[in-house]
N, C-alpha and C positions, 0 to 999 in steps of 0.2 A: 503493500499499499504506498510506503514512503517515496518508492522507486516511482509508482504511476503520479503521486502527488507533487511529487520534483519533477516530472514531465509533462504537468501539467493538466492533469485529469480532474475534472470537477466532480466528477463522480466515481464511488467505487461502491458495486454491487453484491451486498451479501447475502444469500438466502439461508432464512433458518427454518427449514420446513423438513420435517424428516416423513417419509412415506410409513412409519411405524405409526401405530394409533395411540397405543400405549404413551409413546415419546413423543410428542408432536414439533418438538424443538430438538435442532441438531447443534445449537449454540451451544456451549457446556460456557461454567463458569469463567476458564481461562481463556476462551474466546473473547469475552467481553472485557477481559483485562485486557488482552491484547490489542485492542482496540483503543482502550485509553491509554495506551502508552504508547499508541501512532499519535493519536493527538498530542498527548504531551510532548516527546520527542521530535515530531515533527509538525504539525500546525502549529504548536504555540514557540517551537523552537527560532527562534530568530537567525539561525544558523544556517535556516533549510529554507530554500526558495519555491515558493510555488513556480513552476514553469520555470527553473533554473536549467533546467535539462534541455539543449535546443537540439533538434534531427537536423541532420546532414544529410539524409537518405530517406526515402519512401519507398515501400514496396505495396504496391498496388495487387488488389486481388480482383475477380471478376467478381460483379454488381448484381449485388443481390445472393452469392454462396454461401450457403449457411452451415456452413462445415466447421465441428469444433473445436480443431485445433491443439488438442490437448495430446494427441499422440495422432501416427501416420494412418492408423487403423478409426479413428474415430468417426462418429455418424454423420451424417449430413442430414441435417433439419431435427435431429434426434431421430430419425426414422433409417433413411436407406446408408447402407454399408459406402465405406468409402471407396472412390475411384481411384481412378488414374490422374483427375485431375488433383484431388485431393493429397495424393502422393506427391506432384509437383510441385505443390504450395507449403508442402512441408518440406522438402527439399530447400528452395528457395528460402522458407522463413529461418533453417539450421545457418543455412549460407550467409547470409545479410546479418542476421543477429550477432552469428560468429565476428562477421567484419565490420560491423557499425555498434553492437551491443547496446545502450540503452540510446542510441542516437538514431534509433530508427523508429518510422511511424511504421504503422502499418494501415492502410486505408484499404476501402473498398472502392472501387472504379462507380465515378457519378459524372457523365458529361458536361453537370453543370458545375463543379468545382476541379478546378484546373489547380494538378500539382506539378507542373512544368514551372512555374513563376515562384513556388515554393520552394524548391528544395533543392540542392545541387546534383545529388543525382537521385536520376528515378529506378527503378527495377521494378520489372513487371514478372508475375505467378510464372508465366509460361515462356518467360525469355530465355534464351541460350546463351551462355556467356562465350 
C-alpha cells in the first residue's frame, strides 16, 4: 500500500468478505493494525510523498481485457481460463517490471487517453522486442 501511495494511487481496495457463512469477515485484528501502521508510517509521515514516484514507462494492455494478472494461469473475468494473450501480457509485465520496477505504469488501451505524450517509453502487451 505504501508503494501504491508513493506512486500516486488515490484508492486501495480491500475486500473484507468471506465465503464462510460462520465467519463473514476475512480481515483479522492484525490486518486492521497493518492498515493503521500504513496510515501512520506513510500518510502522516512527512518523509513519504504521495505521488513521489514518477513513471518513466508504460505498458499498454488490450482494451477491456479482464485478466487477473496474479499469475500466468489466472482467469479472465473470473470465468474463463488464461489464453495466449494472458501469457503474452504476463511475459511483458515481468520483463518491464524487471526493467523499470515502480517506475512502470500499466494501463488499458483507450483511444481517448494518449500515452505517447506522457511517458518516455511506451510498450504494448503484444510488442516483440
